[in-house]
N, C-alpha and C positions, 0 to 999 in steps of 0.2 A: 461520350459516354463512361467507361470506366474510369477516367483519369475526376471526372467530376463526380460518380460515387466513391471514387477511396479518399478527394478531400468535402469528404460531406461530415458531418458531425453528430449526425444521425445513425449514418453507419457504422461512424467509430465506436459508439455507444452503443447497438448492436451485436456489435461484434465483441466488446466491452463482455456486453451479457449475456454469453454465450457458456463462457465456463457456469457462471453461476445459476443458471437456470438446468445446466446439464446435471451440480449438483444436488440439486432440488427437485428435477426428475429421480434423478438414481435415490435420493431419500426415502422418496414418495414410493417409487416403484419396486424399490426391494430394500425394504427397510431392516430383511436380514441380513443379509449380503453387503448393503452399505447403510451402515448403522452413526452413529453417531461422533465414531471415531474418525471415520471417515471426511465425515462430511464437516468436524472441525478442521479435520487436517489441512485438508483441499482448499478452504477458505482460508487459512490462515496463509497456506500459500501460495495461492490468489495475490493474498495482498502482499505480502512481502516478492511475489516478483515485479507487481506491476509497481512498490517500491524502488526497485531496484532501476527498472527503466527509466521511472522519473527522475532517479539522481545521476543517472546517465545521461541525461540530457544535457547537463552542460560543458560534462568534457568530452560530449559530442562537436558541439556545437564550438567548443572552443579549439580541438581538434581539426575539422570538417567544414568549419565555417558555410559555407555557402551553397554545400552541397544540398541536393533535394531532402535526404532523409534528416541532416542535421536543421533543416528552414520544418519538415513538416513535423517532426518533435518536439522543434522550437513554439511550432503553431497549437500544437495539442498537450503540452508537456501539466495545463492545470489539469483537462482534463485525464491523463491519467494518472495525476496525483487522485482526483476526487473519487476517478476507480477502484484505486485502492485501499480508499477509506471507505467507501463501499460493501467491498470483501472483508474488511476489517471488521467495519461495522456489524455485518449477515454472520461472520465468526464468532462474534460478540453474543448473535443474538441468538444462535443458536447453543452458544454454553450457555447464556439463563433461559433457555427452553431447557436444558438439559436438568438443569440445578432444581428447576420448579420450584422455586421459592429465594425469598429475600435470604436468611437465613443461612442455609448451607452458601451464597456467593461469599455473606459477611464473612462466615468464619473462614473461608479459602484466602479471603482479600489483603492479609495481612502476609503470607506466604511471600519469599521473595521471585514465582514464576508468575503467580496474578500480581500481585503489586506493580510488577513492569511493565505489563501488558496493561492495569489500568492508568498508569502513568502517561504510556506510548498513547491512547487513545483519548487520554484530557490533551496529549498537543496537538493531536492530531486534529480534534474538534475543530478548533480557531482556524486550523489551517482549512480545511473543506470548507466553511464556512463562507471562508473571505476568497474561495477562487472562482471570483466570478466578478466579472469587467467593472460591476459598480462600486463594489468592496478596494478593487485596485483604483479608481477613479478617486473614489474619498478616503483614503487610506493614505494616497500619495508615499513620498517616500517610509515609513511607517511598516505599508504593507509588504516592503521586501525585508526589512527586520524584524518582521511579524512571522515571513516563512521562514527563515533562517533556521526555526523551532523544527522544519524537518530534520535536521542533523541529528540531536538530540534525541528526538520522537525515533528516527531512524535506528541508532543506538538501541535504545529499552526495546523497543518491536523485536531485533534480534537477540538481543539477551532472553526475551521474553521467550523466544522459541527454546532457545540451548535450555533453556530453566525446566520448560513443559514438558518437550520432547522426552516419550521414549527411548530415543534413540538420538544422541545430537550431532550427532556426525554431520547428518545433512545442515542442518542448522549454524554448523561452525564454518560449513564450506561457502556459505552465504555473508556467515560475518567476513571469510575474507575476501567474498567479492566484493561486499561493500569498505572492507577498506582499502581495497586497491580502486575501482569506483571513486571513490575521497584522494587517495593519494595522488591518481592522475588529474585530478581535478584542481588540487590545491598545486601542484604542480606547473597546468599549464595555467592557470593563473597566475603565478608569480612571475613565470618563462613570459 
């Protein structure tokens, strides 16, 4: 029963949705204490963390091959990536709601912090839209080439975080984690 539940895709999506539900609840229940700044920050954090987990799947698979965790991660990599996109989309919606109009959004769109965020989102949209079995079958080899856009999109995501943060220290730490994941991936693929 527990194994079946753990392998269940709906259960995984329930677990992945819990932080989002908590963010929405806290923002609705205590808007003075947990306002825009917390909601935008937490949604962005979850998008970035899930992106790092998604990117770590390949190095884990290459290092551990047939370990259960590697197999589980491979089976659910697209789910993790789509969940990362969902949090990024939520992050964007929170930003748009706060700006309450197109004019303030366009006024900020050219600044480096916002531009990197919008570019990252633009790269993630086709990845999320094609993260399903139908798209994999239809695109064949082109699917893998398309999904390599995750690497520049990830860099843009973390640059956006560093530029937009009041204190970029946490963003720099995550950039280091991203660099480590990618270094290990490249090293294992060449080995």
